Structures are given as C-alpha cells and as structure tokens.
GUKENU-76800 format. One record per residue (C-alpha): residue in three letters; x, y, z. Coordinates in pm, whole numbers, padded with zeros to 5 digits, always signed. Layout:
BEGIN
ALAXYZ
...
END
This chain:
BEGIN
MET-01792-00906+06130
ARG-01856-00549+06023
PRO-01507-00493+05874
ASN-01538-00812+05670
ARG-01883-00715+05554
THR-01758-00368+05464
ASN-01470-00516+05269
ARG-01707-00744+05079
VAL-01925-00449+04987
ARG-01623-00251+04870
TYR-01501-00548+04667
THR-01842-00587+04504
VAL-01861-00217+04416
VAL-01510-00215+04269
SER-01587-00530+04068
LEU-01903-00376+03926
LEU-01719-00059+03834
LEU-01450-00261+03658
LEU-01710-00459+03467
CYS-01885-00140+03361
SER-01553+00006+03251
VAL-01470-00301+03044
ALA-01815-00297+02887
ALA-01781+00072+02803
GLN-01444+00012+02637
ALA-01545-00302+02446
LYS-01487-00266+02075
LEU-01696-00397+01791
HIS-01542-00699+01624
VAL-01572-00623+01253
VAL-01484-00845+00957
ALA-01459-00696+00608
THR-01422-00925+00312
LEU-01197-00692+00112
PRO-00950-00406+00173
ASP-01166-00125+00032
LEU-01445-00220+00271
GLY-01194-00240+00553
SER-01073+00111+00476
LEU-01428+00249+00481
ALA-01501+00067+00808
ARG-01196+00229+00969
GLU-01317+00573+00858
ILE-01645+00514+01042
GLY-01539+00305+01340
LYS-01200+00460+01420
ASP-01081+00334+01760
LYS-01417+00182+01853
ILE-01367-00122+01631
ASP-01125-00410+01593
ILE-01119-00513+01230
VAL-01005-00815+01033
VAL-00988-00793+00653
LEU-01009-01132+00485
GLY-00879-01056+00137
LYS-00543-00896+00071
ALA-00472-00604-00159
ASN-00301-00831-00412
ASP-00579-01094-00413
ASP-00820-01150-00697
PRO-01143-01050-00515
HIS-01345-01304-00715
PHE-01130-01594-00589
VAL-00975-01523-00249
GLN-00799-01828-00106
ALA-00950-01917+00232
ARG-00701-01883+00519
PRO-00707-02047+00864
ASN-00818-01729+01043
PHE-01130-01678+00830
VAL-01363-01906+01026
THR-01244-01796+01370
SER-01267-01428+01275
LEU-01621-01469+01144
ARG-01730-01667+01452
ASP-01627-01374+01672
ALA-01767-01101+01447
ASP-02030-00851+01556
VAL-02045-00712+01201
LEU-01962-00861+00861
ILE-01918-00623+00567
GLU-01929-00782+00222
ASN-01919-00627-00124
GLY-02215-00827-00251
ALA-02326-00835-00615
GLU-02179-01189-00612
LEU-01819-01064-00603
GLU-01739-01303-00315
ALA-01979-01578-00431
ALA-01701-01828-00508
TRP-01533-01817-00168
LEU-01734-01652+00112
PRO-02042-01880+00142
PRO-01839-02199+00210
VAL-01658-02021+00495
LEU-01979-01879+00642
ARG-02135-02225+00656
LYS-01867-02321+00909
THR-01906-02022+01141
ASP-02250-02062+01303
ASN-02272-01693+01398
PRO-02633-01568+01385
LYS-02523-01208+01446
ILE-02397-01186+01086
ASP-02678-01374+00914
VAL-02838-01208+00612
GLY-03095-00954+00727
LYS-02938-00898+01068
ALA-02800-00560+01179
GLY-02452-00711+01181
ARG-02455-00797+00811
VAL-02371-00521+00562
ASP-02418-00587+00191
ALA-02235-00293+00033
SER-02422-00336-00297
GLN-02754-00247-00133
GLY-02903+00045-00325
ILE-02622+00056-00583
ARG-02732+00062-00945
LEU-02508-00193-01111
ILE-02364-00129-01455
GLU-02387-00401-01721
SER-02677-00591-01570
VAL-02668-00930-01739
THR-02985-01063-01902
SER-02839-01339-02116
VAL-02814-01688-01964
ALA-02515-01747-02190
LEU-02315-01500-01982
SER-02398-01656-01645
ALA-02057-01822-01608
GLU-01873-01490-01618
ALA-01718-01322-01315
HIS-01989-01052-01333
PRO-02314-01251-01354
ARG-02535-00981-01195
GLY-02352-00682-01335
ASN-02017-00522-01263
PRO-01943-00557-00888
HIS-01648-00314-00873
PHE-01863-00016-00777
ILE-01660+00115-00484
VAL-01401+00278-00714
ASP-01672+00539-00771
PRO-01625+00771-00469
ILE-01995+00859-00456
ASN-02074+00490-00423
ALA-01806+00461-00155
ALA-01979+00733+00047
ALA-02309+00544+00018
VAL-02139+00227+00143
ALA-01988+00423+00433
GLN-02339+00528+00531
HIS-02454+00163+00529
ILE-02161+00079+00756
ALA-02238+00365+00995
LYS-02600+00252+01027
SER-02494-00105+01098
PHE-02242+00000+01363
ALA-02504+00225+01524
ALA-02759-00058+01534
VAL-02514-00300+01694
ASP-02361-00039+01926
PRO-02635+00220+01997
ALA-02433+00396+02267
SER-02186+00512+02001
ALA-02440+00589+01727
ALA-02365+00963+01726
PHE-01993+00890+01693
TYR-02043+00669+01387
ASP-02282+00913+01225
ALA-02042+01205+01277
ASN-01758+01009+01119
TYR-01975+00921+00821
ARG-02070+01287+00774
LYS-01703+01391+00786
PHE-01611+01127+00529
ASP-01901+01224+00303
ALA-01795+01590+00315
VAL-01435+01496+00226
ILE-01553+01286-00068
SER-01783+01561-00198
ALA-01499+01813-00194
LYS-01244+01574-00341
VAL-01470+01466-00628
ARG-01476+01820-00759
GLY-01096+01830-00757
TRP-01061+01486-00915
ARG-01301+01579-01194
ALA-01104+01896-01260
VAL-00784+01694-01306
LEU-00950+01463-01561
GLN-01187+01701-01739
ASP-00960+01755-02040
LEU-00899+01383-02092
GLN-01251+01270-02173
ASP-01166+01184-02536
ARG-00867+00965-02446
HIS-00902+00588-02433
LEU-00713+00350-02205
ALA-00703-00029-02200
ALA-00727-00257-01895
TYR-00673-00623-01826
HIS-01008-00673-01647
ASP-01324-00465-01648
SER-01281-00324-01297
TRP-01315+00042-01394
ALA-01665+00099-01532
TYR-01778+00301-01229
PHE-01457+00505-01210
ALA-01489+00584-01582
HIS-01857+00673-01546
ARG-01799+00904-01249
PHE-01518+01097-01416
ASP-01638+01079-01779
VAL-01330+00898-01905
LYS-01291+00596-02133
ILE-01148+00263-02021
ASP-01308+00045-02285
VAL-01060-00205-02431
PHE-00991-00517-02224
LEU-00744-00802-02253
GLU-01007-01044-02122
PRO-01275-01128-02382
LYS-01533-01137-02099
PRO-01486-01061-01729
GLY-01307-01357-01575
SER-01239-01535-01905
PRO-00872-01595-01997
PRO-00743-01391-02290
THR-00750-01580-02620
PRO-00526-01519-02924
ALA-00824-01412-03134
HIS-00944-01164-02875
LEU-00595-01023-02815
THR-00557-00964-03188
GLU-00884-00769-03180
ALA-00773-00577-02870
ILE-00445-00479-03035
GLN-00632-00350-03338
LYS-00860-00139-03119
MET-00567-00004-02920
LYS-00398+00109-03240
GLU-00723+00254-03371
TYR-00777+00458-03051
SER-00405+00543-03012
ILE-00409+00389-02665
LYS-00079+00435-02485
ALA-00145+00259-02152
ILE-00279-00070-02017
LEU-00410-00073-01659
VAL-00305-00386-01469
GLU-00396-00493-01116
PRO-00155-00680-00884
TYR-00299-01028-00940
GLN-00317-01005-01319
ASP-00070-01129-01582
ARG+00167-00837-01616
ARG+00391-01021-01862
LEU+00104-01064-02104
ALA+00016-00696-02070
GLU+00379-00601-02138
LYS+00377-00820-02448
ILE+00066-00642-02575
GLY+00231-00313-02484
ARG+00528-00390-02708
SER+00288-00460-02996
THR+00102-00132-02947
ASP+00375+00105-02825
SER+00193+00137-02492
ARG+00308+00102-02134
VAL+00173-00094-01840
VAL+00037+00115-01553
ASP-00019-00037-01208
PHE-00375+00017-01089
SER-00569-00134-00800
VAL-00923-00128-00671
PHE-00788-00172-00318
PRO-00599+00055-00078
GLY-00253-00095-00037
GLY-00252-00242-00387
ILE-00022+00031-00517
PRO+00217+00261-00327
ASN+00091+00557-00122
THR-00262+00424-00086
ASP-00308+00356+00284
SER-00665+00489+00279
TYR-00955+00501+00036
VAL-00913+00872-00037
ASN-00541+00826-00100
LEU-00622+00539-00337
ILE-00850+00755-00553
ASP-00590+01035-00541
GLN-00333+00797-00689
LEU-00570+00648-00947
VAL-00662+00994-01075
LYS-00296+01096-01096
LYS-00199+00773-01268
PHE-00486+00796-01516
ALA-00401+01155-01597
GLY-00035+01068-01651
ALA-00119+00765-01867
ALA-00374+00949-02083
LYS-00158+01249-02170
END
C-alpha cells in the first residue's frame, strides 16, 4: 500500500509542477486591428504574447474586409488593441458583436483604445462633414512617432494589468522603445529640416501628424474630402495647386488608385512615391521604427 501511496503523491506533485510551469509560460493572446498597432504590441510584449493582426498592410484601414479568423481570434483574446477615433467604425463593431468576450469590452483592462489622450487634428464641427472618413478628426495619428510612443505606453499598461507577473518586463520594453523614438526623432528632424518650404501631394489625408511633427507640407490631396472619390472638378483644382507649388511627387498608399495618381503625375511633371502608414506596406519596413526611417528617406528624396 505504501509504494502505491508514494507513487500517487509523486504523481500529484509532478502534475502540479507541470501545471505551474504551463501557467508560467502562458502567453497573452493579443489582437491588434491594424499592422502599426501590431508592431507596437510586439515591441512591448516580445515573446510573452501571441498576436493576431486583423488588417493587412495593403488594406484600407477604414474598410477592412472581415475574414473568417476575426471572430475566433477575438473570442480568444486577452487584449484587443484598436486605433479608435472611428478609424475602424465601419468594420470592427459588427465583428465584436459576434464574439461575446467580456475581457475586451470597452473599459476593461484588455481593451486598448490607442486614441486615448491623443489630440486629434482637424476636429470636425460641421454636421455636413459627418459622412467623411474622418468624422471625429484625422485618425492617422500613429505616423507621428511621439504619438506612437504614447500608444506603446497604453499597451504596456494594459499588458501589465492583464498579466501583473510580467509588469516590469512590459514597462522596461516600453521605456526602451520610448528612448529609441526620442533619439530617432532628432535624427529624422535633421534629415527634413531643410525641406520645410517644399510641398508634396498625397492621394488621401493620412499624413497630417507626420507633417506636423517634422514641419513639412503635405497639403494637396487627390480626394476632395477624406474618403470621397476624386472628382474631375477637384482634380483640376489639385493640378493647378501642384503647378503653383511646383510639387514634384504624389504620395500613394498600397490600396489607392495608383493609375489615377500616375495620370495626374503626367499632367504635373511629378512622380508617384509609394508611402504607407503601416509596417510592411512598403519594402524594408518590418518594424515601426524602420517604417518611419523609410518614410523620412522617401519624403526627403521626393522633396529635393
């Protein structure tokens, strides 16, 4: 009897140790709506998270097509990171209604609204503009690196609240990222400091925060209003402004109508330059910092 009893005790102890080990190694299940948020989450969570990014780098972030894995990923999520400022308003709420996951409800530790505390540019006061893609103001604030660091801090706090045992790890990673951004911003500004009087055009108004941070001008757009299709009358006006400002480049994102931009380029002796708000949207941008590196280089090359 004693040997059997001893074996049972040993088995119980081993089982408990294995369960503790599994619990200690369990990773946070994180869902980010868009690739820039996914990149920031990886900076903070490193190997302590498993992450699913819903939108792809070549998606229009205002209108991401729901895919079969969205609901299942959100049902399993410990943390949901969204851009907010109504960027995902057309596609995220219908998916969330199918998930029934209280851990990522609004107001819970597992729900990160990246726009929290961000001062939005172009806050809309006119009801006539409510149908635009930017009803609350421009939601593309993460292309400002200082805003990106603030979002990284939100993410670190959420991860720490959901996984207190690793709070120091998340905070240390945020502080490292913040230090990198602070140092890089000085270098990026130095690259662009002599180009403050140059104007560039863009298809969509995704660049207000980038332009504000680096004191550059991206102020002629092929869309008459954010999210509105270009009209002949507006394009005629845009061409006139491009000639007036001697604009030599049009910034185009992966999901936008490159052929139209090239047509406008032929009318204005300007070239189309591939830009993206997302890591992975253009070559050599596998991280957020690398994305801003490339955007600064591309802007500098286009503006000279």
